C-alpha positions as CSV (number, residue, x, y, z in Angstrom):
1,G,-32.8,-13.9,-51.0
2,L,-31.8,-11.1,-52.9
3,F,-29.3,-8.8,-51.5
4,V,-30.8,-9.1,-48.1
5,N,-29.4,-10.2,-44.6
6,S,-30.1,-12.1,-41.8
7,D,-32.3,-9.3,-40.2
8,H,-35.0,-9.8,-42.8
9,W,-36.0,-12.6,-40.6
10,R,-36.1,-11.1,-37.5
11,K,-39.6,-12.1,-37.1
12,S,-39.4,-15.8,-37.8
13,L,-36.6,-15.5,-35.1
14,K,-38.3,-14.6,-32.5
15,E,-41.4,-16.5,-33.1
16,L,-39.6,-19.7,-33.7
17,S,-37.3,-19.5,-30.6
18,E,-40.4,-19.1,-28.3
19,K,-41.7,-22.0,-30.4
20,G,-38.8,-24.0,-28.1
21,Y,-37.0,-23.9,-31.7
22,H,-33.3,-23.7,-32.4
23,V,-33.6,-20.7,-35.4
24,F,-30.1,-19.7,-37.3
25,A,-30.4,-17.2,-39.8
26,L,-27.5,-16.8,-42.1
27,D,-25.6,-13.7,-43.6
28,L,-24.7,-15.5,-47.0
29,F,-21.4,-15.0,-48.2
30,G,-21.5,-11.5,-50.2
31,C,-24.5,-11.0,-48.4
32,G,-25.6,-8.8,-45.2
33,Y,-22.6,-8.2,-42.8
34,S,-20.3,-11.5,-44.5
35,D,-16.9,-10.6,-46.0
36,K,-16.9,-9.3,-49.6
37,P,-13.7,-9.8,-51.1
38,P,-12.9,-8.6,-55.0
39,R,-14.6,-11.2,-57.4
40,D,-11.3,-11.9,-58.8
41,S,-9.2,-11.9,-55.4
42,E,-7.3,-15.1,-53.8
43,V,-9.4,-15.1,-50.6
44,A,-12.5,-14.7,-52.8
45,Q,-11.5,-18.0,-55.2
46,R,-10.4,-19.9,-53.1
47,C,-14.6,-19.9,-51.5
48,N,-15.7,-20.7,-55.2
49,G,-18.5,-23.1,-55.1
50,E,-17.9,-23.9,-58.3
51,N,-14.2,-25.6,-58.1
52,G,-14.1,-28.8,-59.0
53,R,-17.6,-29.1,-59.9
54,F,-17.6,-28.7,-63.1
55,N,-15.5,-31.1,-65.6
56,I,-15.9,-32.7,-69.1
57,D,-18.4,-35.7,-68.1
58,N,-20.9,-32.9,-67.4
59,N,-20.5,-31.0,-70.3
60,N,-18.4,-28.7,-68.2
61,G,-21.6,-27.5,-66.3
62,V,-24.3,-27.3,-68.9
63,L,-27.7,-29.3,-68.4
64,P,-29.0,-30.2,-71.4
65,N,-32.3,-30.2,-72.4
66,I,-33.9,-29.2,-68.8
67,K,-37.7,-29.0,-68.7
68,L,-38.8,-25.5,-67.3
69,G,-42.1,-24.1,-66.7
70,T,-43.5,-21.2,-67.9
71,A,-45.9,-18.1,-66.3
72,S,-48.9,-18.7,-67.6
73,G,-49.0,-22.5,-65.8
74,N,-51.6,-24.1,-67.6
75,G,-48.6,-27.1,-68.1
76,D,-46.8,-25.7,-70.7
77,V,-43.5,-27.2,-71.2
78,R,-39.8,-25.3,-72.4
79,V,-36.9,-27.9,-73.0
80,R,-33.9,-25.7,-71.9
81,D,-29.8,-26.1,-71.5
82,V,-29.8,-25.0,-68.3
83,D,-26.2,-23.4,-67.9
84,L,-24.8,-23.5,-64.1
85,R,-21.6,-21.3,-64.8
86,H,-21.3,-17.8,-63.2
87,P,-20.8,-16.1,-66.5
88,L,-17.5,-13.7,-64.4
89,G,-16.5,-17.1,-62.1
90,S,-17.7,-15.3,-59.5
91,P,-17.4,-17.0,-56.2
92,Y,-21.5,-14.9,-55.5
93,N,-23.2,-17.6,-56.5
94,F,-25.0,-20.6,-56.0
95,F,-22.9,-23.6,-55.0
96,T,-21.0,-21.3,-53.1
97,W,-23.9,-20.3,-50.9
98,S,-24.8,-23.7,-50.5
99,E,-21.6,-24.3,-49.5
100,L,-21.5,-22.3,-46.5
101,L,-25.2,-23.5,-45.7
102,N,-23.4,-27.2,-45.3
103,D,-20.3,-26.0,-43.9
104,F,-22.2,-23.8,-40.9
105,V,-25.0,-26.8,-40.1
106,R,-22.9,-29.9,-39.9
107,D,-19.1,-27.8,-38.6
108,V,-22.3,-25.1,-36.1
109,I,-25.3,-26.5,-35.3
110,L,-25.2,-30.2,-35.9
111,A,-21.3,-30.3,-34.2
112,H,-22.9,-28.6,-30.7
113,D,-26.4,-30.6,-30.7
114,K,-25.8,-33.7,-30.8
115,M,-30.2,-35.1,-30.3
116,H,-31.0,-32.9,-33.1
117,P,-29.0,-34.7,-36.2
118,Q,-30.8,-33.0,-39.3
119,V,-31.6,-29.6,-39.8
120,T,-34.6,-27.8,-41.5
121,L,-34.2,-25.3,-44.1
122,V,-36.4,-22.4,-45.1
123,S,-36.3,-20.3,-47.7
124,N,-37.2,-17.0,-49.4
125,S,-36.6,-15.8,-52.7
126,I,-33.8,-16.9,-55.1
127,G,-32.9,-18.3,-50.9
128,T,-34.9,-21.4,-52.0
129,I,-31.9,-22.2,-54.7
130,S,-29.4,-21.8,-51.8
131,A,-31.7,-23.7,-50.1
132,F,-32.3,-26.7,-52.6
133,Q,-28.8,-26.7,-54.0
134,A,-27.6,-27.5,-49.9
135,V,-30.1,-30.6,-50.0
136,L,-29.3,-31.8,-53.5
137,D,-25.2,-31.6,-52.3
138,E,-26.0,-33.5,-48.9
139,P,-29.1,-34.4,-48.4
140,D,-28.2,-36.0,-44.9
141,L,-27.9,-33.1,-43.2
142,Y,-31.6,-32.2,-43.6
143,T,-35.5,-32.7,-43.2
144,G,-37.2,-30.0,-46.1
145,V,-37.2,-27.2,-47.5
146,F,-39.8,-24.8,-46.8
147,V,-40.0,-22.1,-49.3
148,V,-41.6,-18.6,-49.3
149,C,-41.8,-17.5,-52.8
150,P,-39.4,-18.7,-54.5
151,N,-37.8,-17.0,-57.6
152,F,-37.6,-18.2,-60.7
153,R,-35.0,-16.2,-62.4
154,E,-36.3,-15.0,-65.3
155,L,-32.4,-13.5,-66.4
156,H,-31.5,-16.5,-66.4
157,S,-30.0,-17.8,-69.9
158,A,-32.3,-20.6,-70.1
159,E,-35.5,-18.2,-69.0
160,I,-35.0,-15.4,-71.7
161,P,-36.5,-16.0,-75.4
162,F,-34.8,-16.1,-78.6
163,S,-31.4,-16.2,-75.9
164,N,-29.0,-16.5,-79.0
165,V,-30.0,-13.1,-80.0
166,A,-30.9,-11.6,-76.3
167,M,-27.8,-12.4,-73.8
168,P,-24.9,-10.5,-76.2
169,V,-27.6,-7.2,-75.3
170,L,-27.9,-8.4,-72.0
171,R,-24.2,-9.1,-71.8
172,K,-22.8,-5.1,-72.7
173,V,-26.0,-4.4,-70.5
174,Q,-24.7,-6.0,-67.7
175,S,-20.9,-5.1,-68.4
176,A,-21.5,-1.1,-68.6
177,L,-23.2,-1.7,-65.3
178,R,-20.5,-3.4,-63.5
179,T,-18.0,-0.4,-65.1
180,Y,-20.3,2.4,-64.7
181,G,-23.5,1.8,-62.4
182,Q,-22.0,3.0,-59.1
183,T,-23.3,6.5,-59.6
184,A,-26.4,4.5,-59.7
185,F,-26.1,2.3,-56.8
186,D,-24.3,5.9,-54.7
187,A,-28.1,7.6,-55.9
188,L,-30.3,4.9,-55.1
189,A,-28.9,3.6,-51.6
190,K,-30.6,6.4,-49.7
191,P,-33.5,6.0,-47.2
192,N,-36.3,7.0,-49.0
193,T,-35.6,5.6,-52.5
194,V,-35.1,2.3,-50.4
195,K,-38.3,2.7,-48.9
196,Q,-40.0,3.5,-52.3
197,I,-38.1,0.5,-54.0
198,L,-39.8,-1.7,-51.5
199,K,-43.0,-0.5,-51.9
200,E,-43.3,-2.4,-55.0
201,P,-42.2,-6.1,-53.7
202,Y,-44.3,-5.2,-50.8
203,A,-48.2,-5.3,-51.4
204,I,-48.5,-4.8,-47.6
205,T,-47.0,-1.3,-47.7
206,S,-47.0,-0.8,-44.1
207,S,-44.8,-3.4,-43.2
208,V,-42.2,-0.9,-45.3
209,D,-41.0,1.1,-42.0
210,D,-37.5,2.8,-40.7
211,T,-36.3,-0.8,-38.9
212,L,-36.9,-2.3,-42.8
213,V,-35.1,0.0,-44.7
214,E,-32.2,0.3,-42.1
215,V,-32.1,-4.0,-42.2
216,L,-31.7,-4.1,-46.0
217,L,-29.3,-0.6,-46.6
218,D,-26.9,-0.8,-43.4
219,P,-25.8,-3.9,-44.9
220,L,-25.6,-2.5,-48.6
221,L,-23.7,0.2,-47.9
222,T,-20.7,-1.8,-46.3
223,P,-17.5,-2.4,-48.3
224,G,-17.3,-4.6,-51.7
225,S,-21.5,-4.7,-51.5
226,S,-21.9,-2.7,-54.7
227,Q,-19.6,-5.1,-56.8
228,V,-21.4,-8.1,-55.1
229,V,-24.4,-6.1,-56.2
230,F,-23.3,-5.6,-59.5
231,D,-22.2,-9.4,-59.9
232,T,-25.4,-10.6,-59.0
233,L,-27.1,-8.9,-61.0
234,S,-24.4,-10.2,-63.7
235,Y,-25.5,-14.0,-62.7
236,S,-27.4,-15.1,-65.8
237,A,-26.5,-18.6,-65.0
238,G,-26.6,-21.0,-62.3
239,P,-29.3,-23.9,-61.0
240,L,-32.7,-23.7,-61.4
241,P,-35.9,-24.5,-58.8
242,E,-37.4,-26.5,-61.4
243,Q,-34.0,-28.6,-62.9
244,Q,-32.8,-29.1,-59.1
245,L,-36.2,-30.7,-57.9
246,Q,-36.3,-32.9,-61.0
247,A,-32.9,-34.5,-58.9
248,F,-34.4,-33.8,-55.3
249,P,-33.9,-36.5,-52.8
250,K,-38.2,-38.4,-52.6
251,D,-37.9,-38.0,-48.6
252,K,-37.0,-34.4,-48.3
253,P,-40.6,-32.6,-48.3
254,V,-41.0,-29.3,-49.9
255,W,-43.8,-26.7,-48.7
256,V,-44.5,-24.3,-50.5
257,C,-46.4,-21.0,-50.2
258,Y,-46.1,-17.5,-51.6
259,G,-48.3,-14.2,-52.1
260,T,-50.9,-13.7,-54.6
261,K,-49.8,-10.0,-54.8
262,D,-46.0,-10.8,-55.6
263,P,-45.2,-9.1,-59.1
264,W,-42.2,-10.7,-58.9
265,T,-43.6,-13.9,-58.6
266,P,-45.9,-15.7,-61.6
267,A,-48.2,-17.5,-59.1
268,P,-49.2,-20.1,-61.7
269,R,-46.0,-21.1,-61.9
270,V,-45.6,-21.5,-58.3
271,E,-48.8,-23.3,-58.1
272,A,-47.2,-25.7,-61.1
273,L,-44.7,-26.4,-59.1
274,K,-47.5,-29.7,-57.8
275,S,-46.4,-31.3,-60.6
276,F,-43.4,-32.5,-58.6
277,S,-45.7,-34.8,-56.5
278,S,-43.3,-36.7,-54.9
279,V,-41.4,-33.6,-53.1
280,V,-43.6,-30.6,-52.9
281,E,-46.1,-31.3,-51.0
282,R,-47.9,-28.6,-50.6
283,V,-48.5,-24.9,-52.6
284,E,-50.3,-23.0,-50.9
285,A,-51.5,-19.3,-51.9
286,L,-51.4,-16.1,-49.3
287,E,-54.3,-13.4,-50.6
288,G,-53.1,-10.4,-50.5
289,I,-49.3,-10.5,-49.4
290,G,-46.5,-10.0,-51.7
291,H,-42.6,-11.2,-52.1
292,C,-41.6,-11.3,-48.3
293,P,-44.8,-12.7,-46.7
294,H,-42.7,-13.8,-43.6
295,D,-42.0,-10.1,-43.1
296,E,-45.3,-9.1,-44.4
297,A,-47.8,-10.9,-42.4
298,P,-45.9,-13.4,-40.7
299,E,-49.0,-14.6,-38.7
300,L,-50.1,-16.5,-42.0
301,V,-46.5,-17.7,-42.7
302,H,-45.8,-19.3,-39.2
303,P,-48.8,-21.7,-38.9
304,L,-47.7,-22.9,-41.9
305,L,-43.9,-23.2,-41.3
306,L,-44.9,-25.2,-37.6
307,D,-47.0,-27.8,-39.4
308,F,-44.1,-28.1,-41.5
309,M,-42.1,-28.1,-38.4
310,D,-44.4,-31.5,-37.2
311,R,-44.2,-32.8,-41.0
312,V,-40.5,-33.6,-41.9
313,M,-40.4,-34.8,-38.1
314,Q,-43.2,-37.4,-39.0
315,V,-41.0,-38.3,-42.1
316,R,-37.6,-38.8,-40.1
317,A,-38.7,-40.7,-37.8
318,S,-40.2,-42.9,-40.7
319,N,-37.5,-42.9,-42.1
320,S,-35.5,-43.9,-38.8
321,Q,-38.1,-47.0,-38.5
322,K,-37.2,-48.2,-41.8
323,A,-34.3,-48.3,-41.2
324,G,-34.6,-49.7,-37.7
325,A,-36.0,-52.9,-39.7
326,S,-33.9,-53.0,-42.9
327,Q,-30.8,-54.2,-40.2
């Protein structure tokens, strides 16, 4: 998710571990307690997942004529060009995070667990885009993706109406944030302020306790965090979930759950993901829950997630049987 870290999954880590699963939660590059080198530094650019990814054969990172949904979710479709490149050339992008996920899965998890040749991804908010991209980049590593409140990135250039007019204005605002935003960041990065901010996406406000504030705020106070925040707020490009699902492998099931009180995720647009029926098998509404159901109401999310784990095991067994029969 945006600006959060692995401790945000502390309830899921405990529950799934107790059910016998090997569970990992990652601080993505630039997030949580990970390193946060300056955007243009040599070490940061060596990690940039956009390196070598775009060329003239793929329109230099612009996907033309992509069908995207709308907040109304009533079947309306917009056709837009999707710019995949971070406008600042920042390494803090979804392709970097996808590569980090794939490297960790391949070199850390699977290298030491020969009995389980694949991993299931669980994501929240914009973390969904990193998860989808990881599967698109290296599908053989994964069984499927369980999504908790996807984010449609309404500040993406492909999402903004009249982008030819609006984007230059937005770019100036983003530039001003990078130049002058540190004072505002310092003023907002206080426990009481963070607690109040969190009560917007959290419908169950009793979940916004001191532990949650500490979990989210402490990493934001580490060196370099504010610059990554400003970089991310300037990231009006990159992949989008509906665009990714159009290319998604059909043997990698996707289940989605979302909170009906989520102020950041339009429920009709989430429900419209059912139109990707060859991939998205289930969309489940969680009544009265906000943007972080895994933390607000884990008692609702975990049973769904465990059902999904059973489902992907069925798919993997079926795929193995088909592979054996074809040999």
